[in-house]
MIPA-415449 format. One record per residue: z negated, x negated, y of N, C-alpha, C in turn. Coordinates in nm, 4 decimals. Atoms other than C-alpha are relative to their C-alpha. Example, Ala and Ser with C-alpha at 12.3 -4.5 7.8 and 13.67 -1.06 7.14 Angstrom:
# residues 2
n_z;n_x;n_y;ca_z;ca_x;ca_y;c_z;c_x;c_y
0.0000;-0.0890;-0.1190;-0.7800;-1.2300;-0.4500;0.0000;-0.0900;0.1200
0.0060;0.0820;-0.1190;-0.7140;-1.3670;-0.1060;-0.0730;0.0770;0.1090
This chain:
# residues 263
n_z;n_x;n_y;ca_z;ca_x;ca_y;c_z;c_x;c_y
-0.0822;-0.1201;-0.0100;-0.4873;-0.2738;-3.7411;-0.0137;0.0698;0.1366
0.0117;-0.0622;-0.1328;-0.6365;-0.1254;-3.4158;0.0787;-0.0759;0.1062
-0.0744;0.0790;-0.0973;-0.4846;-0.4142;-3.2210;0.1500;0.0228;-0.0141
-0.1417;-0.0262;0.0233;-0.1449;-0.3501;-3.3824;0.0398;0.1347;0.0578
-0.0285;-0.1322;-0.0560;-0.1606;0.0194;-3.2873;0.0031;-0.0043;0.1516
0.0057;0.0102;-0.1461;-0.2576;-0.0696;-2.9295;0.1248;-0.0704;0.0530
-0.1198;0.0718;-0.0424;0.0300;-0.3172;-2.9035;0.1231;0.0871;-0.0124
-0.1137;-0.0898;0.0186;0.2755;-0.0611;-3.0401;0.0057;0.1042;0.1110
0.0068;-0.0992;-0.1076;0.1573;0.1968;-2.7852;0.0424;-0.0622;0.1321
-0.0360;0.0687;-0.1244;0.1907;-0.0573;-2.5035;0.1501;-0.0247;0.0059
-0.1446;0.0231;0.0034;0.5440;-0.1459;-2.6126;0.0770;0.1285;0.0265
-0.0638;-0.1296;-0.0252;0.6332;0.2247;-2.6101;0.0034;0.0300;0.1491
0.0074;-0.0229;-0.1444;0.5174;0.2513;-2.2489;0.0937;-0.0934;0.0749
-0.0874;0.0966;-0.0663;0.7009;-0.0654;-2.1474;0.1468;0.0360;-0.0187
-0.1389;-0.0408;0.0251;1.0222;0.0570;-2.3095;0.0377;0.1190;0.0875
-0.0246;-0.1162;-0.0849;0.9901;0.3855;-2.1201;0.0211;-0.0441;0.1439
-0.0120;0.0483;-0.1369;0.9380;0.2028;-1.7893;0.1327;-0.0727;0.0207
-0.1271;0.0719;-0.0109;1.2349;-0.0252;-1.8518;0.1180;0.0970;0.0062
-0.1063;-0.0998;-0.0002;1.4506;0.2779;-1.9236;0.0093;0.0704;0.1345
0.0017;-0.0665;-0.1303;1.3442;0.4485;-1.5998;0.0556;-0.0914;0.1090
-0.0511;0.0962;-0.0989;1.4155;0.1327;-1.3987;0.1507;-0.0150;-0.0152
-0.1432;0.0176;0.0251;1.7553;0.0845;-1.5619;0.0799;0.1212;0.0445
-0.0686;-0.1227;-0.0385;1.8418;0.4464;-1.4868;-0.0071;0.0297;0.1487
0.0083;-0.0196;-0.1441;1.7628;0.4075;-1.1152;-0.0921;0.1136;0.0398
0.0873;-0.1146;-0.0258;1.4867;0.6661;-1.1348;-0.1404;-0.0415;0.0440
0.1333;0.0538;-0.0276;1.1984;0.4477;-1.0184;-0.0162;-0.0376;0.1464
0.0384;0.0548;-0.1297;1.0226;0.3775;-0.6896;-0.1209;-0.0891;-0.0227
0.1106;0.0944;0.0107;0.8012;0.0689;-0.6777;-0.0826;0.0083;0.1275
0.0907;-0.0045;-0.1144;0.5000;0.1175;-0.4489;-0.0854;-0.1259;-0.0046
0.0519;0.1361;0.0011;0.3778;-0.2272;-0.3531;-0.1260;-0.0100;0.0842
0.1281;0.0123;-0.0669;0.0185;-0.3070;-0.2615;-0.0281;-0.1401;0.0504
0.0371;0.1248;-0.0664;-0.1687;-0.5909;-0.0953;0.0039;-0.1205;-0.0929
-0.0024;0.1123;0.0937;-0.1813;-0.8019;-0.4116;0.1301;-0.0770;0.0050
-0.1312;0.0655;-0.0093;0.1890;-0.8748;-0.3723;0.0066;-0.0869;0.1248
-0.0009;0.0784;-0.1238;0.1475;-0.9880;-0.0117;-0.0914;-0.1212;-0.0114
0.0922;0.1117;0.0193;-0.1505;-1.2038;-0.1079;0.0677;-0.1108;-0.0797
-0.0686;0.0988;0.0829;0.0565;-1.3749;-0.3772;0.1155;-0.0657;0.0755
-0.1186;0.0514;-0.0683;0.3682;-1.4119;-0.1604;-0.0340;-0.0947;0.1145
0.0415;0.0857;-0.1121;0.1743;-1.5749;0.1260;-0.0943;-0.1109;-0.0439
0.0910;0.1016;0.0533;-0.0256;-1.8033;-0.1026;-0.1423;0.0251;0.0483
0.1354;-0.0459;-0.0281;-0.3426;-1.6040;-0.0323;-0.0383;-0.0138;0.1473
0.0338;-0.0012;-0.1429;-0.3232;-1.5854;0.3464;-0.1049;0.1078;0.0258
0.1113;-0.0914;-0.0260;-0.6353;-1.4174;0.4842;0.0473;0.1381;0.0434
-0.0428;-0.1273;-0.0575;-0.4483;-1.1464;0.6751;0.0916;0.0806;-0.0921
-0.0853;-0.0728;0.0939;-0.2432;-1.0446;0.3705;-0.0756;0.1119;-0.0699
0.0802;-0.1062;0.0602;-0.5315;-0.8370;0.2337;-0.0597;0.0867;0.1094
0.0547;-0.0934;-0.0995;-0.6802;-0.5337;0.4072;-0.1333;-0.0497;0.0536
0.1305;0.0477;-0.0450;-1.0334;-0.6739;0.4149;0.0142;-0.1279;0.0816
-0.0223;0.1219;-0.0769;-0.9051;-1.0104;0.5336;0.0516;0.0300;0.1394
-0.0525;-0.0399;-0.1303;-0.7112;-0.8419;0.8133;-0.1108;0.0582;0.0868
0.1100;-0.0580;-0.0759;-1.0217;-0.6465;0.9156;-0.0948;-0.1087;0.0511
0.0832;0.1113;-0.0459;-1.2270;-0.9661;0.9302;0.0661;-0.0714;0.1182
-0.0723;0.0597;-0.1120;-0.9585;-1.1131;1.1539;-0.0103;0.0886;0.1235
0.0138;-0.0936;-0.1104;-0.9814;-0.7994;1.3660;-0.1350;-0.0109;0.0689
0.1330;0.0181;-0.0592;-1.3560;-0.8519;1.4163;0.0002;-0.1234;0.0907
-0.0086;0.1210;-0.0824;-1.2852;-1.2045;1.5415;0.0732;0.0276;0.1307
-0.0767;-0.0312;-0.1204;-1.0270;-1.0676;1.7843;-0.0841;0.0860;0.0957
0.0865;-0.0828;-0.0844;-1.2733;-0.8052;1.9096;-0.1042;-0.0851;0.0725
0.0971;0.0895;-0.0621;-1.5309;-1.0770;1.9747;0.0631;-0.0808;0.1129
-0.0663;0.0867;-0.0968;-1.2742;-1.2806;2.1651;0.0423;0.0732;0.1266
-0.0606;-0.0690;-0.1148;-1.1357;-1.0099;2.3942;-0.0838;0.1143;0.0547
0.0817;-0.1121;-0.0477;-1.4143;-0.7531;2.4328;-0.1451;-0.0440;0.0121
0.1428;0.0268;-0.0138;-1.7863;-0.7310;2.4953;-0.0752;0.0285;-0.1307
0.0628;-0.0283;0.1289;-1.8587;-0.6882;2.1237;-0.1134;-0.0989;-0.0255
0.1160;0.0861;0.0206;-2.2083;-0.8228;2.0576;0.0017;-0.0616;-0.1394
0.0071;0.0647;0.1305;-2.2875;-1.0560;1.7704;-0.0637;0.0934;-0.1025
0.0631;-0.0967;0.0913;-2.5077;-0.7809;1.6218;0.1030;0.0986;-0.0532
-0.1028;-0.0948;0.0437;-2.2202;-0.5307;1.6149;0.1050;-0.0682;-0.0865
-0.0979;0.0736;0.0797;-1.9810;-0.7958;1.4838;-0.0520;-0.0232;-0.1414
0.0584;0.0216;0.1325;-2.2185;-0.8783;1.1977;-0.0092;0.1311;-0.0780
0.0046;-0.1313;0.0661;-2.2588;-0.5063;1.1242;0.1367;0.0351;-0.0573
-0.1354;-0.0281;0.0477;-1.8809;-0.4670;1.0974;0.0339;-0.0873;-0.1205
-0.0287;0.0898;0.1128;-1.8576;-0.7688;0.8676;-0.0724;0.0469;-0.1265
0.0748;-0.0530;0.1151;-2.1259;-0.6213;0.6429;0.0704;0.1229;-0.0574
-0.0730;-0.1183;0.0463;-1.9333;-0.2932;0.6260;0.1276;-0.0399;-0.0747
-0.1250;0.0434;0.0625;-1.6094;-0.4756;0.5418;-0.0262;-0.0577;-0.1389
0.0318;0.0642;0.1279;-1.7779;-0.6698;0.2607;-0.0745;0.0916;-0.0971
0.0826;-0.0911;0.0799;-1.9577;-0.3620;0.1247;0.0718;0.0539;-0.1234
-0.0799;-0.0599;0.1073;-1.6732;-0.2545;-0.1083;-0.0208;0.1507;-0.0071
0.0191;-0.1444;-0.0109;-1.7506;0.0987;0.0091;0.1077;0.0543;0.0932
-0.1157;-0.0461;-0.0765;-1.4464;0.2906;0.1289;-0.0411;0.0634;0.1323
0.0449;-0.0649;-0.1231;-1.6402;0.4956;0.3855;-0.0358;-0.1038;0.1058
0.0377;0.1051;-0.0935;-1.7876;0.1824;0.5444;0.1223;-0.0791;0.0466
-0.1222;0.0731;-0.0345;-1.4502;0.0060;0.5332;0.0808;0.0747;0.1061
-0.0751;-0.0798;-0.0960;-1.2779;0.2909;0.7145;-0.0712;0.0072;0.1339
0.0770;-0.0025;-0.1232;-1.5587;0.3050;0.9676;0.0194;-0.1300;0.0775
-0.0221;0.1292;-0.0651;-1.5206;-0.0671;1.0408;0.1411;-0.0086;0.0555
-0.1396;0.0026;-0.0457;-1.1430;-0.0307;1.0645;0.0175;0.0838;0.1252
-0.0086;-0.0869;-0.1173;-1.1822;0.2558;1.3107;-0.0614;-0.0673;0.1230
0.0651;0.0684;-0.1119;-1.4215;0.0519;1.5271;0.0879;-0.1116;0.0542
-0.0897;0.1079;-0.0427;-1.1794;-0.2414;1.5350;0.1192;0.0564;0.0765
-0.1164;-0.0610;-0.0641;-0.8824;-0.0200;1.6196;-0.0354;0.0536;0.1384
0.0401;-0.0581;-0.1283;-1.0719;0.1601;1.8965;-0.0327;-0.1085;0.1024
0.0370;0.1092;-0.0904;-1.2099;-0.1619;2.0454;0.1236;-0.0691;0.0563
-0.1215;0.0688;-0.0439;-0.8612;-0.3129;2.0633;0.1000;0.0942;0.0674
-0.0847;-0.0931;-0.0737;-0.7108;0.0035;2.2144;0.1124;0.0629;-0.0784
-0.1030;-0.0643;0.0821;-0.5135;0.1469;1.9220;0.0236;0.1440;0.0486
-0.1133;0.0644;0.0666;-0.2556;0.2788;1.8897;0.0949;-0.0774;0.0923
-0.1009;0.0564;-0.0898;-0.0717;0.1648;2.2019;-0.0525;-0.1067;0.0953
0.0559;0.1012;-0.0890;-0.3078;-0.0788;2.3739;0.0625;-0.1364;-0.0215
-0.0636;0.1312;0.0075;-0.1723;-0.4225;2.4519;-0.0717;-0.0965;-0.0925
0.0742;0.0908;0.0877;-0.4513;-0.6100;2.2732;0.0190;0.0374;-0.1466
-0.0224;-0.0459;0.1378;-0.4030;-0.3974;1.9615;0.1377;-0.0435;-0.0488
-0.1364;0.0379;0.0373;-0.0292;-0.4560;1.9589;0.0102;-0.1509;-0.0209
-0.0058;0.1456;0.0112;-0.0781;-0.8285;2.0166;-0.0714;-0.0480;-0.1256
0.0725;0.0394;0.1210;-0.3365;-0.8545;1.7394;0.0846;0.0235;-0.1250
-0.0851;-0.0270;0.1161;-0.1033;-0.6878;1.4879;0.1132;-0.1019;-0.0100
-0.1120;0.0950;-0.0008;0.1835;-0.9160;1.5918;-0.0449;-0.1396;-0.0409
0.0454;0.1366;0.0241;-0.0240;-1.2351;1.5741;-0.0759;-0.0161;-0.1318
0.0709;0.0071;0.1284;-0.2008;-1.1480;1.2476;0.0945;0.0374;-0.1137
-0.0846;-0.0434;0.1120;-0.0173;-0.9395;0.9901;0.1485;-0.0159;0.0306
-0.1404;0.0163;-0.0365;0.3079;-0.9606;1.1860;0.0484;-0.1428;-0.0092
-0.0370;0.1415;0.0061;0.3013;-1.3405;1.1668;0.0066;-0.0531;-0.1431
-0.0039;0.0447;0.1389;0.2823;-1.3544;0.7863;0.1414;-0.0409;-0.0399
-0.1281;0.0486;0.0489;0.5620;-1.5538;0.6234;-0.0073;-0.0221;-0.1509
-0.0064;0.0185;0.1454;0.6737;-1.5774;0.2631;-0.0082;-0.1486;-0.0339
0.0120;0.1370;0.0491;0.5593;-1.8982;0.0947;0.0410;-0.0112;-0.1470
-0.0408;-0.0040;0.1400;0.6236;-1.7961;-0.2653;0.0907;0.1209;-0.0188
-0.0997;-0.1064;-0.0010;0.9417;-1.5933;-0.3069;0.0198;0.0681;-0.1349
-0.0396;-0.0448;0.1331;0.9528;-1.5414;-0.6828;-0.0304;0.1471;-0.0258
0.0385;-0.1381;0.0282;0.7621;-1.2129;-0.7021;0.0834;0.0981;0.0807
-0.0793;-0.0898;-0.0849;0.9434;-1.0520;-0.4080;0.1464;0.0009;-0.0429
-0.1381;0.0043;0.0495;1.2790;-1.1690;-0.5430;0.0145;0.0819;-0.1276
-0.0033;-0.0797;0.1230;1.1940;-1.0124;-0.8785;-0.0007;0.1486;0.0321
0.0025;-0.1403;-0.0413;1.1119;-0.6827;-0.7066;0.1347;0.0409;0.0595
-0.1321;-0.0277;-0.0584;1.4356;-0.7010;-0.5076;0.1039;0.0209;-0.1090
-0.1022;-0.0029;0.1042;1.6372;-0.7604;-0.8230;-0.0158;0.1153;-0.0977
0.0152;-0.1171;0.0864;1.4933;-0.4540;-0.9990;0.1011;0.1087;0.0363
-0.0968;-0.1011;-0.0426;1.7315;-0.2420;-0.7937;-0.0604;0.1381;0.0158
0.0671;-0.1289;-0.0165;1.4728;0.0327;-0.7362;-0.0316;0.0220;0.1475
0.0475;-0.0274;-0.1351;1.3539;0.2061;-0.4193;-0.1325;-0.0741;0.0201
0.1205;0.0772;-0.0288;1.0894;-0.0171;-0.2595;-0.0810;0.0697;0.1088
0.0931;-0.0568;-0.0977;0.7892;0.1335;-0.0827;-0.1247;-0.0867;-0.0003
0.1192;0.0837;-0.0076;0.4691;-0.0324;0.0332;-0.1070;0.0656;0.0858
0.1110;-0.0398;-0.0854;0.1274;0.0394;0.1751;-0.0388;-0.1138;0.0934
0.0290;0.1159;-0.0839;0.1309;-0.3017;0.3454;0.0653;0.0151;0.1372
-0.0521;-0.0076;-0.1368;0.1900;-0.3431;0.7191;0.1001;-0.1114;0.0300
-0.0785;0.1201;-0.0297;0.3760;-0.6753;0.6957;0.1480;0.0187;-0.0290
-0.1444;-0.0039;0.0211;0.7475;-0.7526;0.6824;0.0472;-0.0988;-0.1042
-0.0347;0.0999;0.1011;0.7435;-0.9828;0.3796;0.1148;0.0456;-0.0898
-0.1078;-0.0508;0.0860;0.9640;-0.7600;0.1654;0.1322;-0.0060;0.0755
-0.1216;0.0042;-0.0823;1.2140;-0.7333;0.4512;0.0515;-0.1420;0.0140
-0.0398;0.1400;-0.0146;1.2137;-1.1120;0.4873;0.0839;-0.0467;-0.1181
-0.0710;0.0427;0.1207;1.3340;-1.1549;0.1288;0.1219;0.0870;-0.0293
-0.1085;-0.0922;0.0367;1.5531;-0.8454;0.0881;0.1029;0.0205;0.1100
-0.0899;-0.0273;-0.1117;1.7068;-0.8202;0.4354;0.0071;0.1473;0.0362
-0.0003;-0.1433;-0.0281;1.6292;-0.4468;0.4372;-0.0791;0.0291;0.1267
0.0747;-0.0415;-0.1186;1.4963;-0.2583;0.7404;-0.1271;0.0725;-0.0402
0.1250;-0.0723;0.0222;1.1443;-0.1204;0.7656;0.0161;0.1451;0.0434
-0.0052;-0.1430;-0.0295;1.1227;0.2604;0.7531;-0.1405;0.0544;-0.0174
0.1379;-0.0462;0.0092;0.7824;0.4096;0.8350;-0.0073;0.1474;-0.0367
0.0243;-0.1399;0.0372;0.6293;0.7390;0.7281;0.0296;0.0952;0.1157
-0.0292;-0.0836;-0.1159;0.6954;0.8644;1.0824;0.1502;0.0241;0.0179
-0.1459;-0.0112;-0.0123;1.0733;0.8212;1.0422;0.0539;0.0992;-0.1028
-0.0297;-0.1014;0.1006;1.1216;1.1497;0.8547;0.1411;0.0007;-0.0553
-0.1367;-0.0044;0.0516;1.5029;1.1703;0.8312;0.0416;-0.1277;-0.0732
-0.0349;0.1266;0.0663;1.5333;0.8002;0.7417;-0.0664;-0.0092;-0.1364
0.0695;-0.0001;0.1285;1.2725;0.8397;0.4675;0.0793;0.0807;-0.1019
-0.0785;-0.0846;0.0903;1.4766;1.1207;0.3164;0.1266;-0.0702;-0.0464
-0.1256;0.0663;0.0372;1.7970;0.9155;0.3258;-0.0240;-0.1147;-0.0980
0.0311;0.1092;0.0926;1.6302;0.6202;0.1544;-0.0327;0.0558;-0.1383
0.0361;-0.0596;0.1285;1.4831;0.8426;-0.1170;0.1217;0.0537;-0.0735
-0.1209;-0.0546;0.0615;1.8213;1.0043;-0.1762;0.1015;-0.1081;-0.0355
-0.0925;0.1089;0.0291;1.9919;0.6648;-0.1919;0.1164;-0.0100;0.0953
-0.1087;0.0057;-0.0977;2.2152;0.7283;0.1087;-0.0137;-0.1199;0.0938
0.0277;0.1172;-0.0827;2.0499;0.4455;0.3067;-0.0879;-0.0963;-0.0778
0.0890;0.1002;0.0569;1.8698;0.1248;0.2186;-0.1129;-0.0278;0.0982
0.1127;0.0320;-0.0858;1.5257;0.0388;0.3506;-0.1266;-0.0148;-0.0822
0.1315;0.0115;0.0621;1.1649;-0.0419;0.2697;-0.0899;0.1066;0.0614
0.0847;-0.1080;-0.0496;0.9399;0.2634;0.2996;-0.1422;-0.0514;0.0213
0.1370;0.0421;-0.0326;0.6143;0.1756;0.4774;-0.0879;0.1238;0.0091
0.0767;-0.1236;0.0111;0.3812;0.4517;0.3661;-0.1252;-0.0005;0.0862
0.1174;0.0103;-0.0880;0.0902;0.3226;0.5780;0.0351;-0.0631;0.1336
-0.0407;0.0514;-0.1297;0.2936;0.1970;0.8714;0.0475;-0.1440;-0.0038
-0.0587;0.1332;-0.0141;0.4588;-0.1224;0.9947;-0.0536;-0.0626;0.1280
0.0679;0.0659;-0.1118;0.3038;-0.3788;1.2280;0.0745;0.0126;0.1325
-0.0790;-0.0032;-0.1228;0.5907;-0.3609;1.4794;0.0084;0.1399;0.0603
0.0118;-0.1359;-0.0523;0.5310;0.0141;1.5207;-0.1475;0.0377;-0.0095
0.1459;-0.0167;0.0095;0.1559;0.0186;1.5958;-0.0445;0.1447;-0.0164
0.0400;-0.1406;0.0113;0.1469;0.3980;1.6270;0.0109;0.0507;-0.1436
-0.0169;-0.0430;0.1391;0.2459;0.4188;1.2590;-0.1047;-0.0618;-0.0929
0.0927;0.0737;0.0857;-0.0255;0.1837;1.1275;-0.1231;0.0841;-0.0336
0.1142;-0.0763;0.0486;-0.2867;0.3640;0.9164;-0.1123;-0.0985;-0.0270
0.1048;0.1011;0.0095;-0.5962;0.1525;0.9759;-0.1385;0.0621;-0.0132
0.1344;-0.0584;-0.0016;-0.9051;0.3610;1.0577;-0.0019;0.1470;-0.0350
0.0214;-0.1392;0.0392;-1.0438;0.7089;1.0027;0.0971;0.0944;0.0707
-0.0863;-0.0908;-0.0754;-0.8435;0.8751;1.2803;0.1450;-0.0083;-0.0450
-0.1390;0.0135;0.0427;-0.5135;0.7318;1.1640;0.0204;0.0576;-0.1392
-0.0104;-0.0647;0.1307;-0.5848;0.8427;0.8068;0.0072;0.1510;0.0155
-0.0052;-0.1443;-0.0243;-0.6521;1.1927;0.9369;0.1372;0.0413;0.0514
-0.1320;-0.0303;-0.0555;-0.3213;1.1753;1.1221;0.1042;0.0137;-0.1095
-0.1023;-0.0056;0.1054;-0.1127;1.0993;0.8133;-0.0315;0.1113;-0.1002
0.0359;-0.1086;0.0903;-0.3090;1.3452;0.5985;0.0383;0.1351;0.0583
-0.0374;-0.1250;-0.0653;-0.2273;1.6129;0.8570;0.1474;0.0108;0.0315
-0.1432;-0.0016;-0.0262;0.1407;1.5214;0.8825;0.0709;0.0612;-0.1207
-0.0588;-0.0730;0.1126;0.3198;1.7762;0.6657;0.1207;-0.0710;-0.0583
-0.1202;0.0656;0.0505;0.6455;1.5829;0.6437;-0.0367;-0.1241;-0.0796
0.0417;0.1203;0.0713;0.4722;1.2597;0.5425;-0.0569;0.0346;-0.1367
0.0590;-0.0403;0.1269;0.2723;1.4357;0.2736;0.1050;0.0567;-0.0947
-0.1068;-0.0562;0.0824;0.5784;1.6236;0.1512;0.0855;-0.1102;-0.0605
-0.0820;0.1110;0.0494;0.7753;1.2993;0.1219;-0.0734;-0.0774;-0.1100
0.0745;0.0709;0.1032;0.4979;1.1310;-0.0737;-0.0033;0.0808;-0.1299
0.0006;-0.0835;0.1203;0.4815;1.4247;-0.3093;0.1387;0.0075;-0.0618
-0.1364;0.0036;0.0522;0.8583;1.4175;-0.3402;0.0214;-0.1254;-0.0842
-0.0082;0.1222;0.0803;0.8228;1.0613;-0.4657;-0.0454;0.0274;-0.1426
0.0540;-0.0311;0.1325;0.6108;1.1894;-0.7521;0.0863;0.1007;-0.0738
-0.0784;-0.1059;0.0625;0.8381;1.4869;-0.8121;0.1353;-0.0500;-0.0502
-0.1381;0.0388;0.0262;1.1731;1.3074;-0.8122;0.0159;-0.1390;-0.0607
-0.0112;0.1371;0.0465;1.0968;0.9491;-0.9086;-0.1155;-0.0346;-0.0940
0.1064;0.0587;0.0795;0.8986;0.7554;-1.1655;-0.0682;-0.1050;0.0856
0.0720;0.0906;-0.0888;0.6290;0.5768;-0.9674;-0.0556;-0.1184;-0.0779
0.0548;0.1232;0.0554;0.5388;0.2168;-1.0440;-0.0848;-0.0669;0.1076
0.0907;0.0653;-0.0940;0.2304;0.0860;-0.8601;-0.0118;-0.1478;-0.0365
0.0047;0.1441;0.0237;0.2343;-0.2936;-0.8212;-0.0886;-0.0655;0.1061
0.0804;0.0766;-0.0949;-0.0296;-0.5163;-0.6637;-0.1151;0.0769;0.0605
0.1110;-0.0800;-0.0510;-0.3102;-0.2638;-0.6262;-0.1294;-0.0339;-0.0729
0.1339;0.0074;0.0546;-0.6779;-0.3296;-0.6756;-0.0664;0.1317;0.0308
0.0674;-0.1228;-0.0411;-0.9080;-0.0802;-0.5098;0.0840;0.0805;0.0974
-0.0829;-0.0661;-0.0997;-0.6220;0.0178;-0.2780;0.0387;0.1420;-0.0341
-0.0358;-0.1360;0.0394;-0.5453;0.3291;-0.4788;-0.1131;0.0986;0.0259
0.1126;-0.0883;-0.0291;-0.8867;0.4642;-0.3821;-0.0005;0.0470;0.1452
0.0011;-0.0429;-0.1390;-0.7877;0.5136;-0.0184;0.0273;0.1501;0.0081
-0.0097;-0.1462;-0.0093;-0.7906;0.8748;0.1095;0.1412;0.0528;-0.0208
-0.1379;-0.0455;0.0090;-0.4128;0.9023;0.1298;0.0485;0.0005;-0.1446
-0.0487;0.0076;0.1374;-0.3291;0.7827;-0.2197;-0.0956;0.0668;-0.0976
0.0916;-0.0740;0.0845;-0.6440;0.9302;-0.3645;0.0396;0.1457;-0.0093
-0.0416;-0.1399;-0.0001;-0.5245;1.2742;-0.2600;0.1324;0.0173;-0.0737
-0.1290;-0.0069;0.0700;-0.1743;1.1990;-0.3926;-0.0214;-0.0035;-0.1511
0.0251;0.0100;0.1433;-0.3076;1.0958;-0.7344;-0.0669;0.1264;-0.0535
0.0664;-0.1252;0.0415;-0.5338;1.4006;-0.7490;0.1016;0.1132;-0.0099
-0.1009;-0.1059;-0.0020;-0.2417;1.6263;-0.6587;0.0957;-0.0134;-0.1181
-0.0936;0.0195;0.1109;-0.0036;1.4710;-0.9129;-0.0677;0.0273;-0.1340
0.0720;-0.0261;0.1240;-0.2735;1.4896;-1.1789;-0.0073;0.1474;-0.0330
0.0075;-0.1444;0.0207;-0.3029;1.8642;-1.1286;0.1375;0.0616;-0.0246
-0.1305;-0.0653;0.0040;0.0598;1.9570;-1.0699;0.0832;-0.0455;-0.1194
-0.0857;0.0533;0.1057;0.2177;1.7286;-1.3302;-0.0767;-0.0290;-0.1279
0.0811;0.0254;0.1195;-0.0515;1.7436;-1.5978;0.0768;0.0285;-0.1287
-0.0781;-0.0325;0.1191;0.2006;1.8956;-1.8403;0.1374;-0.0665;0.0009
-0.1303;0.0663;-0.0101;0.4919;1.6759;-1.7310;0.0173;-0.1038;-0.1104
-0.0308;0.1011;0.1003;0.6620;1.4574;-1.9902;0.0236;-0.1370;0.0625
-0.0330;0.1255;-0.0676;0.7302;1.1918;-1.7271;-0.1264;-0.0720;0.0444
0.1195;0.0799;-0.0242;0.4846;0.9094;-1.6781;0.0025;-0.0650;0.1374
0.0161;0.0845;-0.1184;0.3525;0.7184;-1.3759;-0.0688;-0.1279;-0.0462
0.0435;0.1297;0.0509;0.2773;0.3498;-1.4138;-0.0745;-0.0805;0.1057
0.0714;0.0960;-0.0849;0.0358;0.0965;-1.2699;0.0037;-0.1354;-0.0697
-0.0152;0.1321;0.0600;0.1236;-0.2655;-1.3383;-0.1291;-0.0786;0.0165
0.1241;0.0776;-0.0061;-0.1711;-0.4899;-1.4213;0.0127;-0.1243;-0.0870
0.0134;0.1128;0.0912;-0.2637;-0.8196;-1.5756;-0.0580;0.0509;-0.1314
0.0530;-0.0388;0.1300;-0.3413;-0.7969;-1.9458;-0.1527;-0.0006;0.0016
0.1452;0.0133;-0.0027;-0.6978;-0.9097;-1.8740;-0.0682;0.1125;0.0778
0.0575;-0.1061;-0.0831;-0.7494;-0.6218;-1.6257;0.0319;0.1398;-0.0520
-0.0553;-0.1296;0.0394;-0.5761;-0.3443;-1.8173;-0.1068;0.0986;-0.0456
0.1011;-0.0918;0.0540;-0.8753;-0.1988;-1.9990;-0.0871;0.0582;0.1103
0.0855;-0.0481;-0.1087;-1.0915;-0.1760;-1.6852;0.0752;0.0935;0.0936
-0.0781;-0.0855;-0.0891;-0.8128;-0.0305;-1.4717;0.0288;0.1352;-0.0635
-0.0286;-0.1258;0.0680;-0.7315;0.2301;-1.7346;-0.1162;0.0972;0.0120
0.1183;-0.0846;-0.0119;-1.0882;0.3606;-1.7052;-0.0044;0.0749;0.1320
0.0015;-0.0617;-0.1325;-1.0233;0.4476;-1.3407;0.0873;0.1244;0.0065
-0.0974;-0.1090;-0.0057;-0.7529;0.6991;-1.4286;-0.0185;0.0954;-0.1170
0.0028;-0.0977;0.1084;-0.7959;1.0203;-1.6275;0.1400;0.0140;-0.0595
-0.1297;-0.0096;0.0672;-0.5157;1.0985;-1.8745;0.1059;0.0721;0.0803
-0.1016;-0.0748;-0.0720;-0.3476;1.3455;-1.6382;0.0626;-0.0812;0.1134
-0.0630;0.0863;-0.1004;-0.2768;1.0600;-1.3949;0.0944;-0.1007;-0.0651
């Protein structure tokens, strides 16, 4: 009987999500898991994999010692957000972010070089007919959909996409071909957290659309989305409208523990 009740509750949620999608009221926010699947697990498709690639690039083009390189690798593998951001900041600074030539070249030759190897998931997202947003830096969604990349820095374009007047893929953490928009290390996170228009647009997503998170593991714990989830939990605690996080059946119970009921 408990299993039957749980299945009935799950079906209720799925029916609600399907209704929101059919009504054009949904924005799908796509995480690294989608890029990993679409590229057949390419190293640079995940954030930690990209950071490891960044350490290699720093070793190749700078005076980064083997001791410092090993320290950065330990931070990346720590599964600790503070250490991860610290490593990302060191990589970005070493390569001359945001406008240095080595930084731009690294982004182009790593995440910018990703190509779709498995199209099914991205085609399914395209065919949902919802607004597509992503925290990924790559252009995989654009490759399949033919849409243009719109970064968090493109304020007026973001508004037009949200209103449905224009088509585009919203890059909430930046796009590789616009290095100044890429949210990689501590300083860049501080930049987007201090950008009033970017924060307002993200909150507008929660206010005006039903959010569907797809392809997120620990990615929702980053400072930007952590603050968004905290804010929505407080402001919309009495809202009748739900927010969704898509997961495998085997992961659902553990992921649910990460979110209080108001999220």
